[in-house]
N, C-alpha and C positions, 0 to 999 in steps of 0.2 A: 390406254391403260398403262402402257410402258412409261409414258411421261409422268403419270400420277405416282407410279412406283419410284420413278427417279426422284420426284419431289420429296416423297416420303424418305427416300434414302438420304437426300441432302439435308432434310429436316432433322433426321436422326443423327447425322454427322455433326450438324450445328449444335444439337443438344449435348452431344458427347464433348464437343470442343468447349462449350460454355461450362460444363461440369468440370472439365479438366482445368480450365482457367480459374474457376472458383476454388478448386482444391489447391492449386499452386498458390493462389492468393492467400489461402489460409496458412500455408506452410511458410510463406515469406514473413519474417518478423517485422512488426510495425515499428518504425523508428520513433522512440519516445523523445519528448523534449528533454534536453539535457538539464542538469542541475544548474541553478544560478545562485551563486554565493552572495548573500546579503548580510545585513547586520543581525545579531542574535536578539532574541526576545526573552532574556533572563528575568527571573524573579528572585527576590531575597529568599534564601532557604533552598534553592536548587543546588544539587551537588552531583559530582562526577568522581568516580573512584577508578584508579588505574593501577595495574600490576606492572612491575618492571623497575621501579625506582630503587627498591631494596637491592636488587641484583647489581645495579650500577654503583651504589654506595659500597656494597660489600667488595666488589671487584677493585674499586679504587683503593680502599684501605689495604686489601690483601697485596696488591701490586706494590704499593708504597712501602709496606713493611718488609716485604721480601727483598726489596732493593736497598733498604736502609738499616735493617737490623739483622746482624748475623746470628743472633740468638732466637729469632722468630721461628716458630715451628708451624703453627697453623691457626686459622681464624675460624670460629664457630658461630653460626647464627643462632641466637637464643629466642628472640621474639621480634615481631615487627607490627607496626600499625600502617596499613596500606596508604598510599598517597591519595589524598582526597582534596579536590578543589570545591570550595563552597562559595556560593554567591552571597555576599553580605548586603546589608541595607546600603542604599546609595548615600553619598555624603558629599558636601562641598568642601573643596580644599583650594589653596592658592596655587595656581599653575600659570606660568607666563605672566605673572603680575596681576592676575585677576581671579576672582572667586569662580570656580568651575564645578558644576555638578558632575560627579563621577560614579560609575558602576565600580564596586569594590569586590575583588575576588581574593580568596585566601587559600593557599595550598599548605597542607600540613602532612608531615610524614615523620615517623621515628623508627629506629631500628636498634636493637640491643644485641651486642656481640661479645664473645669472650676471646681474648688473645691468649694463645698458648705459646710459651717459650720453652726452649730446650731444658730438660730436667737438670736442676742444679745450677742454672745460669743466673737466677735472680734470688732475691730475698723474699719474694712473694710466696704466700701460701699456695702450694701446688703449682708454682711457676705460672700463674694465670693472672690476667688483668681484665677488668670489665670495661667495655665502651658502650655508651649510649649516645646516639646521634639523633638530634631532633632538628628538622628543617621546617622553616615557615617562609612563605613568600606572599607578600601582600601587594596587590596591583591596583592602582587607581586609573581607570580608563574613562575619559570624558564621554558623557552620553550624547552630547551634541558635537557639532563640527569643531574640532580642535586638533592642533598639531602636537599636543603634549601628552605625556604619560609619566606616571610615577611608579617606581618599584622599590620595595624594601625586602631584602633577602637576609634571613638570620639563620646561621648554623650554630647550634648549641651542642657542645661536646662535654659529656661527663666521663671522667676516668677515675676508677677507684680500684684499690687492691689492699690486701692485708699482708702484713709481714714486717719483720724487723722491729717488732715490739709495738707498732702503732698502725692505725688505719690511715690511709691517705686518700683524700678525695679532691680531685682537681676538676675545675670547670673552666671552659674556654668558650668565648662567644665571638663570632665574626659577623658583623653587621655591615651590609652593603646597601647604600641608598643611591638610586639613580633617578635623575630627571631627564627624560628623553624628549627632544624636540625634532620633529620631522618637517621636511620642506614641502609636504603635501598631505592630502587627506586620502584615506582609504577609498578605493573605487566603490561606487554605490551598488554595483552589480558586477560579478565576475563569472565568466564562462570558461570552460576548458579551452586552452590555447592562449588565454590572456597573459600578458607579461607586463610588469611595471617595476619601478624602483623608487627608493627613497634615499635622500641624504639625511643622516641622523647626527645630531649633536647631543652628546651625553655628558652630563655633569655628575660625576661619581665620587662619593665619599665612602671610605672603608675604615671601620674601627674594629680593632682587635682588643679584647679584654680577657683577663684571667683572674681567678682567685683560688686559694688553697684552703681546704678544710673550713669552708663557710666564712672565711674572713672577708674583708671589704674587697670589692672589685678593683682591679688595677688595670688601667688602660695601657696596653703595651705598645700600641702603634695607632696612628691616624694618618691616612693618606687621602688627598683630594686630587682629582685629575679631570681634565676636559678632553673628551675624545670626539673624533669625527670619523664617520664611516658611511659607506654606500652599501645598501642592502637591496638585492634583487629578488623578486617573487615571480614564480611561474605556476599557473594552474595547468598541471600536466595531463591528468586523465581521470576518468571515472573508473573506480575499481571497488571490489568487494573485500572487506576485511572481516576476519573471524574475531568475534568478541564474546564477552561473557566469561564466567568463572571457568568453564571447561572448553572455551572457544567453540561453543556449539551454535552460536548465532552468526548469521551472515549479514553484514551491514554494508549497505551501499554508501560509498563515499566519493569525494573528490580529493585527489592527491595534490598537495601544494608543496613546491620546493622553494627553499630559502637559501641564499648564498650571500655571505658577507664578503664583499669584493676585497681582494688582497689578503684575506685571512684563510686559515686552514679549516674553519668551522662551517659546516653546512647542516641544514635541518630539513626534514621531510615531515609534513603534517597531513593527516587524513581527516576530513571533516564530513560530518553527517549533514544531510540537507535540512534537518530540523533544528540546527543551531548549536551543536556541541562538537568538541574535538573527540575523535574516535581513537586515534593513534598518533604518537609522535616519536621520531627518531632523531638523534643528534650524533654527528660525526666530527672527529678531529683528525686531520691528516688522513681521511678516508677510513679511519677506524671507528666502529660503532661504540659509543660510550654510554648511550642511554636509549632504551626502547621501552616505551610505556603504552599499554593498550587498555582501553575501557573494559571494565569488568561489571560495573553496576552504575546506576544513575537515577536521579530524580530530576525531571525537567518539566516544569509546569506547562510550558508551551509546546507540548509534545506534538500537537497537530498544526503548528505554525511552521510553514516552510521558510526557514531562515538559517543560514550557516555562518558561524563566526569566522571572521578573517583577521580580526585585530589580535593583539597580543593576549594570550590566554592565561598567562601566569604560571605555566608549567616550568619545571626546572630547565635551565640552560647549561651548556657545557661549562660556563664560568663557575657554576656552583660546584661541579666536581673538582675543578681546579682549586676553588676556595677551601674545600675540605682538606686538601693536602697541605695548605699553607701553615696550619697550626696543629693539626692532629698529631703528626709525628714529633713535633717539638714537645708536645705534652707527654707522649710516650717516652721519649728520651729522658725528659726531666724526671718522670716518675721512676724510671729505672735507676736514676742516679741518686734518688733520695736515700 
């Protein structure tokens, strides 16, 4: 009888051990397969809206005017149209000497601001001037294997004020067109920990134009240059980003880091596993100059697991620099009228 009781005791112990193992097993998180970044599955009409570009434009103008105008008092934001990236219908263009079918994306953003100068320092009514800045970026990205990309960035600045017996309306346009050629193709699949780099050759043309009171446009400058640079990419980690109008959504992403070798510019991008950019940040000399986060979107392939790794058409630090090229010139000219 003692041996039977012993067996029962051992059996009960085994059951308790098995239950304990099962409980521990339930508590141990199952390691899920990591995200794999592949090419996106965009459709014409898809769009993605981001918050943050207005803050970057506002900060750039404010810092420039504080540094260059002793009469500047403050800048006031009046109205904005959030930054939106829209996927256009595909089209064929000439790239690298041959007709290439491309996915086309268009970024649009505008912001209206009022510049306030020290009382009595100008002939403007109420010592104020209105600025309206509209930015568009169009990107042609080949849908097949290709080393090329085309970008056209346009900054359109309207400046107007009343005073001195007449209304003055100034318009400036800065158009930058780039043809980019890389020495390799994007990887077909990227996992956390992957690193790679590209050599890029860039053919860039920049045109500045101006007109006053709706007269004919006058081309004030045209510059062409060829650039060469090395760009490195690192798939750093999987992380969660707060998105939506009130940052109430938690979105799983992969963080990608970009560095232009020998330059002071770096970028960090966070990508959703279903094919769109969630957040982007740009730094110059370690200073954050742009941070844009997804607030709303329409993506037809919502259930297709595919994350973009190619150029997404969002603003780059060069755009912020471009704004300062002619904006203050227009302000100084308008104040001298």
